NUSEKE-471872 format. One record per residue (C-alpha): residue in three letters; x, y, z. Coordinates in Angstrom, 2 decimals. Layout:
N
site residuo: ALA, X: X, Y: Y, Z: Z
...
end
This chain:
95
site residuo: UNK, X: 63.45, Y: 124.76, Z: 115.18
site residuo: UNK, X: 66.30, Y: 123.07, Z: 113.21
site residuo: UNK, X: 67.71, Y: 120.91, Z: 111.06
site residuo: UNK, X: 69.92, Y: 118.51, Z: 110.59
site residuo: UNK, X: 71.53, Y: 116.08, Z: 107.67
site residuo: UNK, X: 71.16, Y: 112.74, Z: 107.49
site residuo: UNK, X: 75.17, Y: 111.01, Z: 108.23
site residuo: UNK, X: 77.65, Y: 109.96, Z: 106.11
site residuo: UNK, X: 77.56, Y: 110.44, Z: 102.07
site residuo: UNK, X: 73.76, Y: 110.72, Z: 102.71
site residuo: UNK, X: 71.73, Y: 113.21, Z: 100.72
site residuo: UNK, X: 69.24, Y: 113.77, Z: 102.58
site residuo: UNK, X: 67.36, Y: 116.70, Z: 105.61
site residuo: UNK, X: 66.19, Y: 115.58, Z: 108.31
site residuo: UNK, X: 63.55, Y: 115.67, Z: 109.26
site residuo: UNK, X: 62.05, Y: 116.35, Z: 105.04
site residuo: UNK, X: 59.75, Y: 118.10, Z: 106.78
site residuo: UNK, X: 58.92, Y: 120.54, Z: 109.13
site residuo: UNK, X: 55.91, Y: 122.71, Z: 110.87
site residuo: UNK, X: 56.16, Y: 126.38, Z: 112.64
site residuo: UNK, X: 52.54, Y: 128.58, Z: 113.47
site residuo: UNK, X: 52.09, Y: 131.18, Z: 111.35
site residuo: UNK, X: 52.78, Y: 134.94, Z: 112.10
site residuo: UNK, X: 56.15, Y: 134.02, Z: 114.01
site residuo: UNK, X: 59.61, Y: 134.46, Z: 113.13
site residuo: UNK, X: 61.09, Y: 131.50, Z: 112.99
site residuo: UNK, X: 64.98, Y: 130.74, Z: 113.84
site residuo: UNK, X: 66.42, Y: 127.99, Z: 112.01
site residuo: UNK, X: 69.68, Y: 126.30, Z: 113.29
site residuo: UNK, X: 71.12, Y: 124.25, Z: 110.22
site residuo: UNK, X: 74.26, Y: 121.29, Z: 111.23
site residuo: UNK, X: 76.13, Y: 119.47, Z: 108.64
site residuo: UNK, X: 75.86, Y: 116.19, Z: 110.31
site residuo: UNK, X: 76.74, Y: 114.86, Z: 107.21
site residuo: UNK, X: 80.22, Y: 113.54, Z: 105.40
site residuo: UNK, X: 80.26, Y: 116.44, Z: 102.95
site residuo: UNK, X: 79.41, Y: 120.13, Z: 102.85
site residuo: UNK, X: 76.31, Y: 121.66, Z: 103.02
site residuo: UNK, X: 73.43, Y: 124.07, Z: 102.64
site residuo: UNK, X: 69.76, Y: 124.92, Z: 103.31
site residuo: UNK, X: 68.70, Y: 128.04, Z: 100.74
site residuo: UNK, X: 64.51, Y: 128.53, Z: 100.71
site residuo: UNK, X: 63.61, Y: 127.93, Z: 96.64
site residuo: UNK, X: 59.96, Y: 129.17, Z: 96.99
site residuo: UNK, X: 58.41, Y: 132.25, Z: 99.29
site residuo: UNK, X: 60.59, Y: 133.05, Z: 102.22
site residuo: UNK, X: 63.95, Y: 134.68, Z: 101.00
site residuo: UNK, X: 66.66, Y: 132.99, Z: 103.67
site residuo: UNK, X: 69.69, Y: 131.15, Z: 103.11
site residuo: UNK, X: 72.27, Y: 129.58, Z: 105.65
site residuo: UNK, X: 74.74, Y: 132.85, Z: 105.36
site residuo: UNK, X: 77.63, Y: 130.36, Z: 104.01
site residuo: UNK, X: 78.23, Y: 127.02, Z: 102.96
site residuo: UNK, X: 78.36, Y: 125.45, Z: 106.07
site residuo: UNK, X: 81.24, Y: 122.21, Z: 106.34
site residuo: UNK, X: 80.92, Y: 118.86, Z: 107.79
site residuo: UNK, X: 80.29, Y: 118.95, Z: 111.40
site residuo: UNK, X: 79.30, Y: 123.12, Z: 111.69
site residuo: UNK, X: 76.40, Y: 124.60, Z: 111.84
site residuo: UNK, X: 74.74, Y: 127.39, Z: 110.68
site residuo: UNK, X: 71.72, Y: 129.65, Z: 112.13
site residuo: UNK, X: 69.28, Y: 132.32, Z: 110.49
site residuo: UNK, X: 65.76, Y: 133.76, Z: 110.83
site residuo: UNK, X: 62.97, Y: 134.26, Z: 108.27
site residuo: UNK, X: 60.06, Y: 134.88, Z: 109.24
site residuo: UNK, X: 57.06, Y: 133.43, Z: 106.50
site residuo: UNK, X: 54.21, Y: 134.49, Z: 105.02
site residuo: UNK, X: 50.59, Y: 133.48, Z: 105.86
site residuo: UNK, X: 50.40, Y: 128.98, Z: 106.13
site residuo: UNK, X: 51.92, Y: 126.69, Z: 103.67
site residuo: UNK, X: 54.28, Y: 125.07, Z: 102.21
site residuo: UNK, X: 57.95, Y: 126.74, Z: 101.36
site residuo: UNK, X: 60.25, Y: 124.32, Z: 100.05
site residuo: UNK, X: 63.85, Y: 124.27, Z: 100.35
site residuo: UNK, X: 67.12, Y: 123.68, Z: 99.20
site residuo: UNK, X: 71.21, Y: 121.88, Z: 98.94
site residuo: UNK, X: 71.76, Y: 123.67, Z: 95.59
site residuo: UNK, X: 74.86, Y: 121.78, Z: 96.18
site residuo: UNK, X: 73.32, Y: 118.57, Z: 95.49
site residuo: UNK, X: 70.87, Y: 118.34, Z: 93.33
site residuo: UNK, X: 67.36, Y: 116.06, Z: 94.99
site residuo: UNK, X: 68.37, Y: 117.13, Z: 98.32
site residuo: UNK, X: 64.71, Y: 118.92, Z: 99.25
site residuo: UNK, X: 62.65, Y: 119.64, Z: 102.30
site residuo: UNK, X: 59.40, Y: 121.35, Z: 103.43
site residuo: UNK, X: 58.46, Y: 124.18, Z: 106.10
site residuo: UNK, X: 54.78, Y: 123.65, Z: 106.43
site residuo: UNK, X: 53.13, Y: 127.14, Z: 108.14
site residuo: UNK, X: 50.23, Y: 126.13, Z: 110.01
site residuo: UNK, X: 47.45, Y: 127.91, Z: 112.25
site residuo: UNK, X: 48.87, Y: 129.83, Z: 114.70
site residuo: UNK, X: 47.77, Y: 126.45, Z: 117.26
site residuo: UNK, X: 50.42, Y: 124.68, Z: 115.64
site residuo: UNK, X: 53.39, Y: 123.25, Z: 117.79
site residuo: UNK, X: 57.33, Y: 122.61, Z: 116.95
end
């Protein structure tokens, strides 16, 4: 699963909603394509985040194993209002 940031100074994740199948470990690659530093932190149901603040043009990776189907929000703790959602679906989903 790959999540990037919007280019320039826009404070947004791209995509801001990602779906994965339940029951599998997911490798997250977070790429900062913007002009300012960001991070990616899950706020509920998953205890995971980028290991550091990610500078413009840099990437960070980490692995998560979500619980059952549901929605798991993530944010940039540096920029209020910058958020996204990991949606865990039944095992037949792809992406």
